[in-house]
N, C-alpha and C positions, 0 to 999 in steps of 0.2 A: 671823454670829449667834450668840452667846452666849447657854450655857444658863444661865448664874447667873441673868443679869438677864432677864430674857423674863418678862414678861407677862402674869398668872393668869387663869385663867378666873376671876371671881368668882362667874358663875351655874352652869355645868356643869363638876362638880369630880367628877367619875368621864367624863370626856371618852371614855376607852376600857373604858367600862363592867367595872371590873372586879368591883363588888359590886351586881351586877342581882340576882341571884337569892339575896343574902345578908342586905342588912342592911334591904329593902323591906317592911318589921313593919307596919304598919296594925292599931288597936285590933282592924278585923272577922277578920285573922289569926289575933291569939289569943286573942280571948272572941266568943263568938254565945250565944245562947241560939235553942235550936229552936222549931217553934211549939207551942204549949199551953203553956210553960214561959216567958215571963214576969218579968221584973221592973218598978214601976210605969218609967212613961214618966222621970218626971224624976231618977232614980234609972242610967237608962241610959244619960242624956243627960249625968249631972256621972263615970259610971263614964268615960266617953267622952273626956270635956272630962280629968277629971282623967290618965287613963293618956299620954294625945297632950301635955301638958302637962310629967308629968314627966317623959317620954321627951326631947322635946326640950331643956328646960332640963337633964337630968341631963347629957346626951349634949355639951351644953356645956357643963356647970362639968368633966364627965372628960375635954373634949380641952381645955380651958382648962390642968385641971391638968397633965396629963399629955402633951399633945400637943407642946409643944416639947420634951420630955426623950425620948419614943419619938422623933419623928424625928432626935434625934441620937442617940442608938440604931443605928435602925433605916440611919439614915446610916452613919454605921461599918459596921455590918455588910458593907453593899452594897459599902463601899469598898473594904473589907477581902477582900471574895468578889473582885470588881471584880480586884484587883491578883494573886491568887492564882492568880485563872483566866489574866489576860495576863500574869502575872511567873516560873509554875509549869504551872499542869497544859499548854497548848498547848506550849511547848520542850517537857515531859516527853513527851506524844504525838507532834511531830512529829520526836523524835530517836526515842523505839521503830521510829516507822518507817522512817525511813533507816534501823536496824537490823537490821529485822524483813526488808526490803528486799533486803539484801547477804544474806544469813540463807537466806530465798527461792530466792536464787539459788545458792547453795552446795548447798542442797536438791532441788532441780530439778538436777540435773549429777546428784546422787547417783542420786536417783529416775529418771533416762533411761539412766544406765551401766550398771546396778548389776540395775532392777526390769523394764527394759520388754525385754529378750535373753528371761530366764526368763519373762516372760507371752508373749512372741511364742511361745516354742518349747511352754509350753502348749498355748498356743491350736491350732497346729499339732499337737502329739500327740491331742486332742479333737476336733477340727475334719472327722474323717474317721469316726466314730464317728454312725449314723445310730439313727436307733428309728424304728419301727413302730410304732402302736396301733392294735389289734384288737378289734371289738365282736361276742365272743361270742354267742352265743342258746341 
């Protein structure tokens, strides 16, 4: 299965629903006339047609002019991002985790060697102290 030669779906162009809440803008989402304030029916229909056709064809024009250059730019960007993640970020994080594990062991030994006896002694000193709370009326 080669992802570079796979067939693309020309009907469902957003199969992962990336733009469900962003670009589904229709005439009714932008322009609305409340009750009591209506333009002529012909003007309303012409406005609807103008808006819809303009949005449709201007999007097609912009995607025809800028679609391939933007795809090139985003392809380069995500290639660089993937490269950095694979060859720099993950190895650095793995290296850090290996080094910090060694430091963690040394730190743990120091804490158990020096602090545990001190805290046990302090705990034994204060363990014989008893408090009594009385309520006086």
